N, C-alpha and C positions, 0 to 999 in steps of 0.2 A: 208522547214517547219520543225521545230524541234518538235518531239513528246514529250510531257511532260512526265516526269517519273511518273509511277503509284504511287498513294498515299499509304503510308505504311498501312499494315493491322492493325486494332485495336488490342491492346494487349488482350490476352485471359483473361477472368475474372477468379478470383480464385473461389474455391467452395463456401465460404461464400458470396462473392460478387454476384455470380449467384443466391444464395438463397435469398439475399436481393431483387434482381431484380424480382424473381418469386413471392415474396410477395408484389410486387408493391411499394417497398421502394426505389424508384430511384430518388427522388427529396428531397431537404432539408425539404420542407413542409410535404411531406409524412412521413418522418422520425420523424419530430416533433409531428405529430398527431398519431404516433404509441405508444399508451399508455400502461402502465404496466397492467398485469393481476393481480398482487399482489405485496407485498413488503416484504422484509426481514429486520429485525432490526439488523444491524451489528454495531450500534452506541454505544453499551455498552457491558461490560463483566460481566459475572455472576460467582462468586466464586463457586467451586464445592460443597462446604458445604451447599450452599443455593439453589442449583438446585434440583428440584424434578423429580422423574421418570415420564416419559410421556411428559415432557416439552421440547420444542425446545429452546435451549440456545446456547450462544456463550461463550467459555471459552478460557483462555490463559494457555497453558501448555508447558512443556519441555519434549522432548522424553528421556526416561530412557533406553529403550530396544527396538530394532527393529529386528524382525525375521519372517521368513516364517515357518508356522506350517502346518503339514499335519493332518487334522482331517477327516471329511467326504469328504472334498475337501481342496485343498491348499488355504491358506489365509495368508495375511500379517497382523501381529499383532504388534501394537505399544503400549508399556506400558509407560504412561506419568504421570507427577505430575504437579499440579499448584503451585503457590507461597506459599500457606499455607501447602503444602505437601500432599494434598488429591490426591488420585490416580484415573486414568481414563484409560481404555483399549479401543483402537480404532481397529476395524476389517474391513478389505477390502477383499472381496471375488474376486474382479476383480482388478488387479493392474499391473503395469509395473515395471521392475527392476529399471528403473530410479527413480521411486517414492521411493522405498526402500532406494536408495542411497541419495536422497534429504532429506529424513526424518531420517537421522542418529541420534544416541544418542547425546544429547547435543543441538539439534536443537529446537528453539522456534517455536511453532505452534499456530495459531489462528484457533480454531475448532468450527464449528457450526453444530448442529444436534440434533436429539431426544435422550435424555438421558434415559437409561433403566438400571435396575439392573440385571446383568447376574450372572453366576456361580462364576466369579472372581470379583464381585463387580460392580462398575459403568462402563458402557461401551456405546459406540456409534458404529453403523454399517454404513459404507460408509458415514461419515459426509463430509461436505465441509471443506477443509483444505487449509490454506494459511500460508506460512512461514513468521513469524513475531516475533520479540523479544518483551519482556515486555517493555512497555513505548512507543512503536511505536504508531503513531497517529491513532485514530479511525475515521471512516467516520463521516461526519457531517450531513448526511441525510440518510433516509431509502434507502435501495438498491432495485432498481426496478427489477422485473422479467417480461420479455416481452413475448408476443406470438411469437413463433419462430418455427423452424423446426430442424430436426436432423442435417442438414448441417450448422446450424447457431448457434454457441456457444453464450451463454449469454454475455460473456466478449466482444466478437466482436460486438454484436448487441448494447450493452450499449455504446460502444465507437462511433459506427455509429450514434446512436440516439443523443448522446450529441453533435456530430459535426453538425448534421442536425439542431438541436435546435438553435445552435449559428448562422448558416448561413441562416436559413429560414427568409423570409420577414414576420414578425409578427407585423408590425406597426399597430397602432389603425386606423381602417378605419371609425368606427362609431362615430357620434357625441355623447357627453356624455348623452344628453337627449334621445338617442335612445337605451340606455342600462338600464336594470332594476337596481335599486339602490343596493349598497353594493356588487357588483360583481367586481372582479379584472380585470385588463387589460388582453388581450388574452395572451401576452407573460408571464406575471406574473402567469397566470393560468397554462400554460403549464410547466413553470419551476418548479412550485410547484408540479404538478402531477408527473413529472419525478423524482423529488428529494425532497420529503416531509421532513420537519425537524423532529428531534426526538420529541416525545410527541404528534404528530398529531394523533387524534383519528382514528384508522384504519377503524372503522365502517363507518365513513363519506366518506372514499375513496371507500370502498367496495360497499356501496349502492348508490354511486354517488350523495350524497346529499351535499357534500362540495361545497362552493361557486365557487371554481375553476372548478369543474365539471359542475356546473350550467352555467358558462360563455360559456363553450364549447357547451353545449346543445343549449343554446339560439342562439349562432352564427349560428349553423347548421340549426335550425328551421327558423331563419330569412332568411338565404340564400334560403331555400326551398320555403318560402312564397313569397319572392321577385321574384323568378323564375316563380312561378305559376301566380302571379298577373301580372307580365310583359307579360307572354304568353296570358293572358286574354286581356290585352290592345293591344297587337300586333294583335290578332285576330279581335278585334273591328275595326281595321283599314282596314281589308280585306273586300272584297265584296262577296256576295253570291246571288244566284237567290232568288227572292221574291216569295215564294210558298204560295199563298193565297188560303184558302178554297173556292171552287166553288160550290154553292148550286146546287143540282140536278146532281152532277157528280158521279164519281166512289165511292167517300167516302160515299155519301148518299146511293148509291146502295148497297155497302157492308154492311152498318149498317142495311139496310132493309132485306138483305138476311140472316143475321146471325140467327141461330135457337135459340139464347138466347140473353138476354139483357146484356149490359155492367154493371159491378159493378160501384159503385160510384167512387172507386179509379181508375179504368180503364178510366172512363169518365174524371176525373180530370187530369190525366197525359196526356191523348190524347189532351186535350185542351191546356195544357202547351206546348206540342211539336208543336201543330199547330200554337200557337202564336209565338213561336221561329222561325219557318221556314218561317213565313210571313215577317220577318225582312230582311233587305239587308245585315246584317252581318252573318257570318257562325255560325250556332248553334253548340254547343259543349256540348252535354247533355248525362248524364248517366241515363239510365232507369234501376232501380233495383227492384227486387221483388222476393219473395220466390218461391221455386219450385212450379209450377202449378198455379201461380198467374195470368197468362193470358197476358204475355208480347208480344207473337207473334201477337195477334190480334191488340194490340196497335201499333206495328210496321207496320202491314198491313194498318192500317188507315193512318199512316204518309206517307207510300208509295203511298197510293191512293191520298193524297193531292198533292204530287209531280207530279204524273201522270196527275191529273186534270189540273195542271198548265202548262202542256206541257213538262215536264222534265222526265228523267229516274231515276230509283232508283236501287241501288245494295245492296243485303243482303249477307254478308259473315259469314259463320259459321266454327268452327274449325275442324269438322269431317264430313266425307261424309254422315254418318248416320244421323247426326243432320241436315245438309244442305238439304238432300233429304226429311227429315220429314217436314222441312219448305216449300220446293218446293211443295210437295203434298198438304199441307194445302192451300197454296196461290193459286195454280192452281184451287183447289176446290172452293175457294172463288171468284177468280178474272176472270177466263176464261169465266164463264157464263155472265160476264159483258162486254165481248168483248175484253179482254186484253190478249196479248201474254206474257207468262213468260218464260224466257230462263233459262237453267240449265247448269252450268259449273262445271266440276270436273276433277281431274287428270285422271279418267278412261274414260272420253269422248274424243275420238280421231277420226282422219280421217274425212270423209265426214260429219258426224253428228256434229262434233265440228266446222268445217268450216261453216256449215249452221247457227249454233248458233252465231258464231262470226259476220257473215254478218248481221244477224237480229239485233244484238246489235249495230254495227257500223252504220247501216242505220236507227236506231231508231224504227224499227218495234217491237222489244222486249222492252217494257216499264219497265219491272222489270226483274232484273238478280239475280238469286240465285246461290250460289256455295260455294266452299271451297276457299283456298288461290289461286285456279286457276283464280279467278276473277281479281287478281292483276297482272297476267302475262303480259309480254310486248306486246303480240299480241292481247290483249283485248282492244278495242277502243270503247268508248261510243260516241254516237252522242251528247247527252246533259245530263250529269250526275248531277243531282241536289241534291240528298240525298244518303248518304252512311250509311248503318246500319251494325254494327258489333255485332254479338251475342257471348256471353261468351268472352267478349273482353280481359279478363285477360289471355286467353289461346293463344293469338296471340302475337308475338314479336312486339316491338315498330315500327321497320322498316316496318312490314307488314301493320300496321294501317296507317302509314304515306303514304305508297304507294297507298292505296285506296283513301285517301284524294287528292292525287296528280293526280288522273285520270281525274279530271276536271281542276285543277288549270291552269290558263292562265293569262298572263299579259294583263292589260287593257291600253288603250291609255293615261289615266290620271295618269299613274304610279302605280295604284292599282293592285290588283290581285283578281281573281275570284276563289272561292273554293266551294266544295259542303258542304251542311250541314252534320253534323256527329252525329249519334245517336248510342251510345254504350249501350249494354244490358248485364246484369249480374244477374244470379240466386244465386250468392254468395253475400248476403247483406253486405254492407260496414258499420262498426260501425261509429258513428258520428265523433269521433275524427280522425279517419282515413280519412274520406271524407273531413274534414276540412284541413287535411294536404296534402294528395296526390291528391285530386281533388279540390284544391282551385281555379283552373281555369275552373272548370266545373259547370254547373247547374246539380242538381241531382233531378230526379223525382222518387218517390217511390210508388209502388203498395203495399199497406200495408193491403190488404184485399183479401181473397181467394174467388173464385166464389162459389155460393151456391151449395149444393148437394155433395160437396167433403166429402168423408168419413175420419174419423180420422185414423191415423196410430199408432198402438201400437208397441213399440220396446221392444224386449226381448234379453237379453244377456246370451248366453249359452256357456259353455266350450265345447271343441271339443269332450269330452267323451259322450256328449248327441247327437251325430250325428245321430244315428239310430232313436232316438225320433223325430228329425227334419224330417227325411225321411218319417216317419209315418205320420207326419202332412201334408206333400206334398200329400200323397195318399188321405188323407181326403179332401184337397182342390180340387184336380182334380176330385174326386167323386162328388163334389158339382158343377162341371162345371166351376171351376175357373182355372186360370193359375198362373205359378210360375217362378220367376227368381232365378238362383243360380249363384252368382258372385265369381270368383276366381282371385287372384292377378297375376298369371303367365300363360304363354302360354305353356311352356314346361319346364321340369326339367333341372337344370344345377348344376354342382358340385361347381360352384363358391360360394364364401362366400358373404353374404350381409353385410351391415354396422353393424348389430347387432351381427355378428359372427355366425349366424344360417345358416346352409347349405341350399342353395336354393333348393336342392333336397328334403329336408324335407317338403317343402311347397306343398300344394295342387296345381296342375296345371290343367288348364281347360280341356285339352284333357283326362287326366286320370280320372278326376271327371266326365266328360261326359260318359266315358265308365262304371264307377262304378254305376252312377245313372241309366244309360240305363239298366244295369243288375238288379239293385234293384227295378226298376219300370217297370218291364217287362209288355208289353202291352200298355204302355203309351208313347206317342210321346215325345222324348227328343231331342231338337235341340242344335247345337253347334255354337257359334259365337265368333270370336276373330279378332284382327286387322290384322292377317297374311292371312286371307282369301281374295280371289280376290273380288273386289267390287261387281261383279255380284252375287257371292256366298253369300256375306253378305246380299245383298238386297233380295235374294230369301229366306234366312232363316228368316229375319225379316218379310217378307210378309207372310210366312206360320204361324209364331207366331201370327202376328196381325190378321190373318184370323181364328185363333183357331185350325189350323191343328196340331200344336205342343202345348202340354200342359205345358212343362217345357223347359226353355231356359237356358242353361249353357253358361256363357259368361264372358269375361273380362270387364274392365271398358269402353269398346266401347259403352256400353248402358248408360253411366253416365248421358248424357244430351240428351234431345229431344225425347227420345223414349216414345211413348204414346199408351199404350194398356190398356183401362179401365177395362178389365176383369181380369187383373193380380192383385192378392190380397195377395201374399206372396213373400217376398224378403228375400233370404238367402245370407249373405255375409260371405264368408269363410276367415279365418285369418283377421278378421276385425281390429285387433290391428295394422295391417300394413298400413291401410288407414288413410289419414288425415280426420279431422272433416268435412271440407267442402265437400270432396269427399264422405264420408259416407252419409252426408245429401242429396247430389245430387242423390246418388244411391237409398236411401230410397224413394225419390220422384218419382221413377218409379212406385210405387204402390200407392194405395189410390186415383187413378184418376177416379174411378167410384163411385157408390153409396154404395158398400159393405164395411164392416169393413176390414181393411187390417193390416197385421202384417209384421214387419221387424225383422228378427232373425240375431243377430250378433254372429257368432261363433268365439271363440278365442282359441289360444293355449298358453300353459305355456312355460317358465315363462313370466309374463306380466309386462312390465315396468310401472313406475309411470305415464309416459305420456300416455301410452296405457290405463291404468285404467281410467285416467281423460277423455280421449276421449269417451270411452264406457259409462262412467257414464253420461257424458253430453248428449249423444245420447238417453240414457234410460230416462233421466229426462225431455227433452223438444223436441218438434217438431218445435219450433219457430226459423226460419232461422236467425233472428237478434240476438237472444240469442246465437245460435250456433256460429255465426260469432264473437260475443264478446268473447266467450270462446276460439275460435280458435286463435284470436288475442293474448290472454293471453298466450296460449301454444306455439305459433310459433314466435311471434314478428312480427312487421309490414313489414319488408323487405321480409320475406318468404311469409307472408299472401298475399302481393301484387304481388308476382311472380317476385322478384328482378332479377332472372336469365334471364328475358326477355332482360335486358339491360346489364347484367354482373356486375352491380354495386349495392351494398346495398343502399337502398334509405335513410336510416338514420343509421349512425354509432353509435352515442352517445345518442341521445334523446330517451326517452321511453314514448310512447303516453299514457300509463296507468298511469304514474307517473308525467308527465311534462305538464299537461294541462295548468297551469298558465303561463309557459314559452311560450307555443304555442299561448295562447291568447295575450301575450305581443308582440310576433312576428307578429301576424296578425294585431295588432293595429299600430305598427311602420312601417310596410312595405309600405303602401300607401304613407305616408309622405316622406319616403326616396326616393321613385320613383319620387315623384313630386319635392321635394326640393333639393335632392342630387343624381341625376341620375348616376353620375360617381361613387359615393360611392356604390350605389346599384349594379352597374355592376361589380365593383371590388369584392364586397362581394360574389356575385354569382360565379365569376370565381375562387375565393379562395376555396370555399367549394364544388362546384359542378363540375367545369370544363366542360368537354364534356357531363356529365350526365344531364346538364341543358336542352339539346335538347330533351332528353328522357322524361322529365317532361311534355313536350308540346303535347305528343301524346295521 
C-alpha cells in the first residue's frame, strides 16, 4: 500500500491578508459589504491662489527644494510651486530617506491636506502625497476611506474591496414588485457607495439617506423579517403539550392564597399566556414589564397551569441571587399547595444535588428553579411542558435553545414535541425593536405597577458631594430604613479602561465598604460582590433582608431580583460608567415599599456627552419604556439587544429610529415572498444573515 504524500501546508498569510481575515473580510460578499466611513474628493485640483486657510484641498505642485532641517526636531521640508508660481511648503515630522529621494527637486506631486498660513507662507503638515505630473488623469470618483486597522493600509483595502465587489454574487434576487420604488439594484447601489461620482452630495452619503443606502437597508431588514416570519411558521409546525387551565387546581389555589389582588395588566397577560399554552403549538412569548411590575407572580400562574395539566415547569435566571429569590417566593406560594420545588445551581453539589436530580427525573419535583445549571447534561426532566427564562437577554442564544431542547422529541408522524417558552424581561423593548427582533414572538406587556408602590426621586450629584450623601444615609438609618451603595468594581487594578481613565482611580467595593464602615460607626454595613462564595452571598443577603444590616455595599449582583421593601435609598457611585438599562434596574431595588425612596447618582469628572445624556434621562423619568427608548437612541439596536450573545451585530446598516418606513415595507413584502417565492426568500436570508439566521429563532 502506497502512503499518499502529505498535502502541502497552506502558504502563510501576509500581514494585511491576516488583518482582512480578522475583520471577517474573507469572502467577496463580505468585502463588497464593507462600506466606506467617509470619502475624499481627489477628482479636482484647486489653484493655490484660490485655496483658503483651514480648507482641505488637493493641489498640483513641483518640488523646488528638498532638505532636512533641524528645528525643535528633524523634519523634511519641501518647497514647491504650482503652475501659476504660487508657493507651498510641505513639512514632514516623520519621514524616510527614500521619501526625500523620491521627492527630489523637479518632481511633480499631487498633494492633499489642510492648508494653513505658517511663518513662511502657505504650508501643509503631513499631507497625502502622490508623485504625478501636470496633466496626469484625475480619479473619476470620490476616494473611499474604509474602516481598517493599523495592519491594513487603505491602498491594500481599496484594492481588496474592488476585487470583492467584482467577484461577489450580487444578482437581483427580489422580484421588482417586492422592492420600494425608485431604489437602484443591489449591485448598482454598492458600486455607487464604493465609488460615488463627483458632485454627489456628501450629506446624503453621511446621513445614509441616499437611495443607494436605502436599498441596502431595505435588503437587510427584509432578510431579517423573512428569517423571523419563517421561524414563526416553522414553530407552528411543531407540537407542544396542551396545557389547559383546570378549575380548582394549583392555579386557583395560588390565586386564593396571594395576599393581594392581581392588577388588571397582570390579569390580562396571565390570560394571554394561558390561552397560548392551551394550544398544541409551542408558545414563544416575551413577557415584559417595568421593574416591580409583578412578572414573577404571572410566571408562577403559568407554571401552575402546566403543573395542573400533569407537566413540569423549569424557571431559569441569570444569577444565583435572582434564581434564589425566585425559588424562595415560589416555595412560599406553592409548597403549602402540596408541590415540591427543586433548586439547582452551580453551588449545589454532592448528595443534595443528586437528590434534586432524582426528584426532577422521576417527576416528583413539578417546578425546577435555577441558574444555567438547569440546562446541564445530567439534568433530565420526566415531562417538561413549560420553560421560563427570566432576564432572557442576559443568556446566550445557545443556552436558551438548550432549555427548549430538554423536552424536544421526535413523534411517530414526523413532527417534534417542544416545551412552551416564556421569556421575561424587565428591560422594556421599544415598539420598533419588538417589530424587528421579536417579529416571531408574541409580546405581552405589564404596563401597570401594583398599587402602593412609592415614587422614586432621582438626584444627580458630583463626587464632591459624597459627604453630604453619607449624611443622608445616617438620616435614613435613624428612621429605621435601609440603604444600598453600588460600586462598579470589586478591586482596584492599574489597567486602563476604554475611556483612558485608570481603573485604580475608580471606587471599588471593598475600599468603599471599609470607608463607609468607618464613617458610619455603629451601623451595620454589609459587603456583597460576585467573588464571594455562594453561601457567603446568601448569608449577607439574608442579614440585609432581615434588617440586621442597615447598609449594603455591593456590585451589580443586586441589579435584578433583590426585593427588600424597607430599602429607601440607593446610591450608585460612578453612575456615568453604567448603561441606562442597568441604572434603571438598580434604581428599581428601592421604592418597593410604601415609603418615598431616593436614588442618588454620583458621577466623577470629566463627564462625556453620552454620560450626561444617561444621567439626564434618569433624572427626568422613571418610566421604563421611555428609558428604553432613550437607551436605544444612545446605544443602537445591536448593543441594546446584546449582540455579543451571538457574536454578530443584528443590523449593520438599518437604523430603527430613522428607517421605520423601510421596516414597514419589509414586513409587508416578507409574507408574500415566503408564500410565492420560497427559494428567493431562502436565498435572501442566506445572503444577509448566513448562520446568524439560527440565532434569530432563539
